[in-house]
N, C-alpha and C positions, 0 to 999 in steps of 0.2 A: 504494500500500500504506500503510495506517495513516491515510488521509485520510477513508475512509468505513467504516462498520461492515461486517464481513464476513458472509457466510452462515454461520450457526451450525449446524454439523453436530450433529444430535441424538445423545445418548448411545446410544440404542437402535440406531443405525445403525453404531456403531463398537465391535464386540466386541474389536477389537485396535487397538493403536497404529497410526495411519495413516502412521507413519514407519518405526519399527523392527519393527512387526508383532507385538510382544509381546502376549500375551493379558492382558486386564484381569481383575483379581481384586479381592477386598476389600482387599488390601494393595498391589496395583499399580493405582493409581487413575487415573481419567480427568482430564485437564486440557485446557481449550480455549485455543488460541492466540487472543489478542485481535486479532491482525492478519489471519490467514487463516481463522480459524474452525474449523480442523481439531481432531480429538480425539486427544490424544497422551498418552504417559506422562510422568511427572515428569522423567525423564532427557532426553527429547527436547524438553521444553517447560519449560526451567529458566532462561530469560533474561528480562530486563525491558527495555522500551524505551518511550519517550514516544510517544504516538499522538495525532495531530491531532484525530481525531473524539472523543477522550476529554479534550478541552481540555488536551492535552499532559501529562496525568498519566501516571505510569509504570504499565505493565500487563504481565502475563505474555505472553511470545511464544515461539515455537519458534526453534530455532537458525537455520534458513534465513531466516526473516523478520527475525531480529535482524541477521544479516549484511547483508541487503538494506537495512534501515533505517539501519544504521550507516554503510554506504557513502554513502547519500543525505545523511546529516547530517555525514559526515566526522568522526566522534568518535574521537579517538586519545588514549590516556593515555601519558604519557611513560615511566612505569615499566613499561609492557607488561603490566599485570595486567588481565585481561578483566573488565569491569564486568557487573553485572546478574545474577549468580548468585543464585537464590532458595534459600538454604541453611537456611531455617527450617521448611519443610514436608517432613518426613522420612517416607518410606514405611516402614511397619512400626514406627513409634514408638508410644509409649503414648498418644499423643494424635491418632491418625489420625481422619479423618472419612469417613463414608459419602459416595459420589458424590452431588453436589448435583443433585437433579432438580426442585427448586422453590425459589423465593426465600423463605427463612424458613419459619416453622412455619405449618401450616394448622389451623384450628379446624373440628371436625366435631361437630355436635350429633346425638346418637343418640336423643333423646327423653327424657322425664321418667321416671326410675326409678319403678316401681310400688311400692306397699306402704307402709302407714302407719308402720312402725318407723323407717325412714330419713327419710321426708319431714318428719316433725315436727321432728326434731333438725336437719335440714339447713336448714329455713327459719328456725329460731331462730338458727343460726350466721350465716346470711346477714343477718339483721335487725340484729345487733349489730356488724357490721363497720364500723370507722371509715372515713370518706371518704378517698380518696386524693387527694393533690395532683396535678392534671392535668399540671403541668409536669414534675415529677420522678417521678411515678407511685410516690410513697412516702407514708409517714405522718410524715415529718420536717417539722415546722412551719417556716414561713419566718421566724417571729420567734424570740425567745430560748427558747422552750419546747423540750421534749424529745419524742421519739416515745413512743407509748404503751407501757406494760409489757405483756408477754404472759405469761399463766399457762396453761401447756400441760398438760392432763390427758389422757394418751394422745394421741389425735388431735384432741381438741377444744381450741380456743383461746379464752381470755377476754382481752379487752383492757381495761386500766385506765389512766386518765390519771395522770401524775405531778403530784400536788397540792402536796406539800411538798418542795421541792428540798433543803433542809437535812437533812430526815429521810432522803431517798433517798441523799444522800452518806454519811450515817452507816451506812446499810445496806451500801453499797458498800465502805466501809472496814472493817466488822466482819469479823473472822476466823471468827466462828461462823455468819454468815448465808451462805446459798448465793448463787451468782452471780445477778445481776439480768438478766432477759431483756427486751430491747427489741425491739419489732416494727418493722422497717424498711419492709416491705410485707406483703402477705398471705401470702407464702411465704418471706420472708427474716427471720431472727431473729438477734440478736447477744447472746451471753452476755457480761456485763460485770462486772468486779471489780477492785478496787484490791488489789494483792498486795505483800507485803514479801518480795522475792527475796533473802533473806539467805544462801541456800544457795550462790550462785555469783557473782552480779554485785553484790550488796550495794546494791541500789537499790529504791526503792518505785515501782511501775509500774502503769499501767492495763493490763489484759488484755482484749482484744476477740476473741471467737471466734465465727465465723459458723455458722449452721445453715440450709441452704437453697440455698447456691451450687450444690450438686451437681444441683439440679433444673434448672439451665440449662447443665449441662455444664461447670461451672467447679469446680476444686479449692476446697475450703473455705479460708478466709483467717483467719490469726491475726495480730493487731497487738499488740505489747508496747511500750507508749509510756511513757517516763519521766514520772512524775507531778511536776508543779511544786509547790513548797512551799505556795504560796498558792492552789492550784487549788480553786475553790469549786463547780464544776459539771462535768458530763461534757463532754469535748471533742466537740461535735456534728459538727465537720468530718470526723471519722472515720466517722460514720454516713453522711454525704453521699458520701464516697468509696466506701464499700462498696456503697451503692446504685448508684453509677455503674458499678462493676464488674459488678454484677448485671444492670443494663440492657444493658451492652455484651455480656455473655455471652449474654443472651437473643437478641441479634442475631447470634450466632456469633463474636464477637470476644472470645476468652478469653485469659487470661494464664497462662503456664506457668513452669516453673522457670527462674530467672535472667532472667525477663521484666522489663519496666520500664513503668510507667505514669506519666504526667505529670499534675500538678494543673492544672485548668482554672478560670478565673474568679478569684474573690477569693483573696488570700493564704491558704495552708493553715496552720491553727493560728496565725494572725496574724503570719506571717512570709513575706516574699517570697523569703527564702533557701531555703525548702523547695521542692525541685524535683519530687519524686515518690517513688515506692516501687520498690525492687527486691525481687523475690520469691525466697525462699531455701527449699530443702528441708532441714530439720534433719538433721544427721549426728552430730557428736560433742558437740553442745551439751547442757547440762543442761536438762531439761524438767520438773523437779520443781516442784510448786505451780502450774504453768500450767494453764489451762483449754483443753483440746485437743479439737478435733472428731474425727470418725472419719476415717481415712486414705482418700484422699490429701488432704493439706493443705499449704499454703505459708505461710511467715511473711513478712510485708511489713516491710521495713526502710527507714526514712526516708533519703532521699538529698538532699544539698545541691545547689543548682542548678548549682554549678561542676562537680559530678561527673556531670552528665547525659550528656556525650559518652561517658564510660567505661561508664556504665550501659546505654547504647544499643548501643555498638559492641563492647565487650569486658568484659562484666559480671563474669567470674570474677576479673579483676584488681581491680576495685573491692571485691568481696566479701572477698578475702583482705587487701586493704589496710585495710579496716575492722577485720578481725580483728587485724592488727598494731597498729593504733591503740589498741585497748583490751586488747591482750595476751590475746586469747581466740581459740582455734583451733576452726574456721577463721574464724568470724565471729560476733560477738555478735549476738543476736537482738533486743536492746532498741534501740528507736529513740530517739535523743537529740535533743531539740529545740535549735535555735539554736547548734549546735556549729560549729566551724570546718571548712572543707572539707579533705579529705585530698589533693585534686588541684586545680590551678589552671588557668592557660592550658596548652593541650595541649603546646606547645613541641616540642622535638626528641626524638621517640621512634621506635623502629623500627616501631611500629604505624602510623605515618604512611605507611610504604611498603606496608603490607599491607591497609589499610582506608581508606575514604573518609569522613572525619569530616564533611565539609561537605554532600555530597549523598546519602550512604549508598548510592551506586550499586554499590559492591562492598564486601565485608568479608572478614575472615579466615575461610577455610573451616572448618566445624565438622563433625566426625564423631561422632555420638552414641556414647558409651561409650569413645571413645579416651582413654587416659591415658598419661602420660609418667612413668616411674620412674627417678630418678637415684640410683645407688649408687656404691660405690667403684670407680672406673675402668671403669664400665659404665653405659650408659643404655639403657633399653628403651622403645620406642614400641609400645604394645599396641593392636592393631587387631581389633575384634570381627568375626567372619566374617559375621554377619548385617548388617553395615554396609558390605558390599562396594560396593553401588551408590553410597553417599555418598563412598567413597574415589575411585571412578572419576570421579564428578562433580567432585571437587576437582582431580583430575588434568586433566580436560578444561577446567576454568575457570582453570587456571594457565598461565603461559608455560613454555617449554621449559627455562629456566635457573633458575627459582626455584619451589620447592614449599613452601608454608607450611600448617600444620595447627594449628588451635586444639585445646587439650586440655580435658578435663572434670575436675572435682574427683575425686580418687582417694580411695576409702574404704580402700584398702590402705596407702597412704603414711602415715607418721607425722609428716611435716613438708611444707612447701611453700614454694617461692620466692615472694617478695613484691616488688613494684616500688614504691619509695618516691620521691616527688618532693620535692626540696629547695624550701623556701619562700623561699630567697634568690635563686638563679639559675634555678630551675625545671628543673634537670637531674634525671635519673633515675638511681637506683642500686639495687642488689639487697640484700635481706635475706632472712631465712628465719624462719618461725614454725613451732612444733611443738606437739604435744599435751603438755600440762603434765605434768612429771615422767616423761617417757618419752624414752629416748635416740633420737637421729636415726639411722635406718638407711636408710630409703627416702624420698627427697625428691621431691615432685611438681613439675612445671613446667607453665606455662600454655599454652605453644605451642612448636613446633619449626619451624625454617626450614632447608631444604636449599638451599644456594646452589651452583650448578654452574659457578662461574667461577674455581675454583682452577687456577692454571697449573702445568704439570708442572715448570717451572723453579724452583718454590718448594721442590722436594725433599721434599714432604709428600704422603702418600697421602690424607690428609684432616685437617681441623682442627676441633675442637669448642670452643665457648666459651659461657659463660653471658652472655646479654644481657637485662638487665632481669629479668623473671620467666620467661624462656624459654630455649631452647637454639638456638644458631646452629651449623650444621654446614656447613663449606665443603668441597666435593668437586669432583673434576675433571668435565669434560663427559661423559667416557665412563662414569664412575661414576653420574652423574645419569641417563643413558640406561638403564643397567642397573637402577637403582633403580626408575625408572618402569615398566620392563617387568616387574619382579618384582611390583610392586603390582597391575598389571593382570592378572597371572596368579595372583594370590593366593598368592604365594610369600614366605617369609621372606627377609630381606636383612640383611647385616651390613656395616657400614662400620668399617674399622679406621683409627684416627687416630694419626698419628705420622710420624716421618721415613721416607722411602723406603728400603727395604732393611733396616730394623730387624728383629731376630729376632722380636720380638713388638710389637704396637701398644701405644701409651701408654694408649689408651682405646678401648672398643668402643661403637658405637651400633647396636643391634639393632632392626630392625622385625619384629615378630612378629604373626602372625595367631593370635588366641586364641579361646576359646569364645564363643558368642553373648552379646551384651549382654542381660541380663535385669533390669537395675536400673530397673524401672518397676513401677507398681502395688504398691510395697512397703508392706506393712502392711494391704492391702485384704483383707477377708474376705467370703465369700459370705453373703448374707442367707438362704440356704436351710438351710445346715448348718454355717456357720462355717469352711468350707474356705478355706485360704489361697490367695490369687490373686496372690501375688508372682511377677512375671515373666511373667504371662499377658497376651498382647496384648489390647488392648481398643480399641474405636472409639467416640468420642463422637458422639452424634446431635444435630445442630443444625438439621435441616431436616425433622423428622418431622411427624406429624399428632397434635394433641391432641384427645382424645375427651371431649366435654362431657356431664356429667349435669345435675342440677338446680342445684347450687351448687358442685360440684367437677368436676375433670376429671382424666384420667389421661394421663401423658406418658411416652413411651419415651425414655430418655436415653443408654443405653450398651449395648454388646454385648461380652461377653468371649468370645474364641475359645479354648476349652479344648482342643479338638482339631480339626485340619483336615487335609484331604488335599491342599491346595494345595502344589505343589512337591514332592509325594511321589514323582513319577516313575511313577505308575501309568498304565496305558494309557487308562483312561476319562477323560472330561472332568471336571475338578473341579466340585464343586457350587458354584453361584453363591451364596456366603454372603450377599452383600448382599441379594439378592432373597428368599432363604429367611428371613433375619432380619426383613425387613420384613413378610413374610407372617405370621410367628409373632407379631410385635408387634401387627399389626392384629387377629389372632384373640384375643390376650390382652386387648387393650383392649375388644373387643366382648364378651368373656366377663365382664369385671369392671365394665363401665360401670354396670350396674344395682345394683352392690354397693359403690359407692364410699363411701357414707355409713357403711355397716357396717364397712368396712375402717378408715375414719378413727376411728370410735368405739372400735374395738379397738386403735387406735394402730399399725395396720399400714399406714403411709403409704409405706413403701418395700418393694416386692415384686420378687422375682427369679423368673424361670422358666428352668430348665435343660433344654434339649431335646437329644435324641440322634437323629441321622438316619442310617440305614443300611438298605440293601435288605432285610436280614434281621432288623433290630431297630430299632424306634422306641419312644420313650418320653419322658416329661418329669417333672420335679419342680418344685414351686413352694413358696416359703416367704417368711418375713419375720422379721426379728430372730433369725435362726439356727434357726428352727423351721419345720416344714412347715405349710402353710395348712390350716385346718379344712375338713371335708368340704363345707360349703355353697359354698365358693369352688372347690374341686376339681371338683365336679359340673358347675359352669358352665364351667370350663376344659376339661373333657373334651369337651363338646359342640362347642366351637369349635376346639380345638387338634388333636384326634386326626385329623380329616380333612386338615388342613394338613400334619401330620407324614407321613401316608401318601402324600400327593401328592408331597411333597419326596423321600421315600424312593424312589418309583417313578422319579424323574428322576435319581437319583444313580448309575445304572448299576452299575459294579463298583467304585466308589470305596470308600475306607475310611470309617469312621464319622466324622461331624462332630458335635462337641458344642459348643453355644453356650449362654451364660448371658446373658439379657436383663434389664435393670434398668428398673423403672418407678416413678414417683412419683405419689401421689394428692395433688392440690394444690387450693387454694381458688381460685375464679374471681375 
C-alpha cells in the first residue's frame, strides 16, 4: 500500500461514498484516497500520509489506509494528538469547488464570430496588445520600467507606456487626479494611488486595488503599503506578487481569509525580513479614502519573516497581535515596511501541544463560524448547526482526554484577548484590545481547550482559566465523556466551574448550538438586479471549459445556490446541481460566444444568469451591472438555455425548485 499508484475509481462510478455510503451532492463532494483509489466523502477521507510512489510527499488518504500506513511506519506522537487532519477544505463553505473531472481548464474554440461590427473592433484590440513576458506571463518588465497604463473605456482597453516617471509620480500623489490603472496582464489590472490617510492611521500610503482576480476564482486583493519619505517610483514588487497570485489562482491555488503566502526569489521590497502576506477580511477598520474593489475582497498585510510560523499555523493570533501593536482593533490594514517582529522564537506556548510547527502534520482544529464569548462569570462557545460535520471531524481527530477548538474572529464581541511575547525571555502573557471608546462587555478568545484529566480529589467540578489568548477548561473524565457525547448528538452542554458541593458555580462554560453560519459572500450583489447575496453559498469553478471566439473568450467562474432541495427530506432524489450547473454554463457560453465583442464594447464583461428549475416552472434571467441584458443577447440565450432548462426540469421528479445564479466573465485571449 502506498508503494504503487492505485486504480483510480472514476467519479461516475461512485454516486455514494464507498465507505459510509452517503450520497454525493454539490456540497458533499467526492475525494479520492491516494493510497487505495476509492471515492469517499471528506469525512471518510480526511487524513494525510506520505506515499512512496509520490516521492514520499504527503497526500490525502482514507482512515483505513492511514491506519495501515501508520502501523507500517510506526508513527507515534507522544502527546497523543492524531496527525494528518485536513481541516482546510470545508464542505459547505463559501469557497467550495465543483468535483474535479479534468486537470485544469480546457480551451474550446467554437469558430470565428460572424458579422463585421464585432470583427473590426476585435482585430484592432488584438493588434495593439502589448507582448507578454513568456516567463511571468505578464506585462511587468524585467528591468526598472513599469507595466503599461490601461485606459479602460467600457470594455475596450488602450495600453500606454509610462514615459515620464516623475510626471507619473506627480499624478499618483495628486489628490485631484483619479487612480492610475496599471495593466499586469491582459485581464488583471491594478488601480494605484498615493493616499494621505489622515482620517484614522495618520500615514501616507500606497493603495493597490486589483480588478480581474475574480476571473480566476480569487477574491480581489487590496494592499495598503506605507509610503517611504524618499520613494521616487512605484514599488514594482507589489505588481510581481499580485501577478503570482493571479497565476496561482488560474491553476486552482487560491488564497482565502487569514491565508498566508510566502515571497519567493529576491528580497521583497529590498528586505529579506519581509516574509509574506497574511490576508484579512475588513471588519471594524476605517475604509475611508481607500480604493476598494467590488466584494468579496481581502486586504494583504505584510508579515515579518519571524512571524511566519504564526501566520501559517494560527493566523488569528498574529492578526490580533498586530492590532495590539498599533492600538487598532482588530488589526491595522496598513503594511509597515522594515518594522520589528511582534513574535520571535516560538518558545514555550500551549500551541506547541496542539499544533505541529515543524512538519505541519497536524494543527489546531478549526470550525468555521465558531466563536468564543467571555462575559462576567460566563463563557459561551457558539457552534453553528451547519458546521456539525466539522465538529464531529474535530472530535474524531482528537484523543479521548483533550479536545481543542480554534475560534474565529467575532463580529459581536467588542474586545478580544491578545497573546503578547516578551522580547526579553520570550515568554507569553495575555492582554486585551477593544474597539476604541467602547466599554468591554463581551471579550472574544482565540481557542478553547477541554482537558479531561481533572481528578475528583481536587474537590472541583471543573476549573477554567485564561491561557495566552484562549481558554483552558479542566474537567473530570466523566464530564469529558458526557461533553463529547453531547456534541455528537448536537446537544447543548454546560460545565459548571467551582468547588464540589457549592450552591452555585463560580463560572459557567456553555457550549451552544446556534443558527447556521452565514458570514460569507458578505457585500456581494447580483449582476442581474443588485440582489444581495450575503450568506448565499457559492462554488468557485477552477476546472471548467473556456469558450474561445476570435480574440476573446468567455469563462464560467462561480455558481450561487439561491435555493436547493438538497437535504430537504423530500422523497424524490435531489437534482444533481453540479451537472445541471455545468449544462447551463455550457449552453450560456454557446449562446454568447458569437456576441463577445459586442458585450465587451458595451462594457458588459461580467454576466450573470439566474435559472429556476422545477417540474412545473422553469425560467431564467440574465443581466450585467445590475440591469437585464438587451434583447439581442436574450434571443440567443433563449435558443440554447430553454431546452436545457426543460430537460433538467423533467429529471427533477417531485423535488422543490432549484434556483442557481451562474457568473461568467468575457476576457481577452
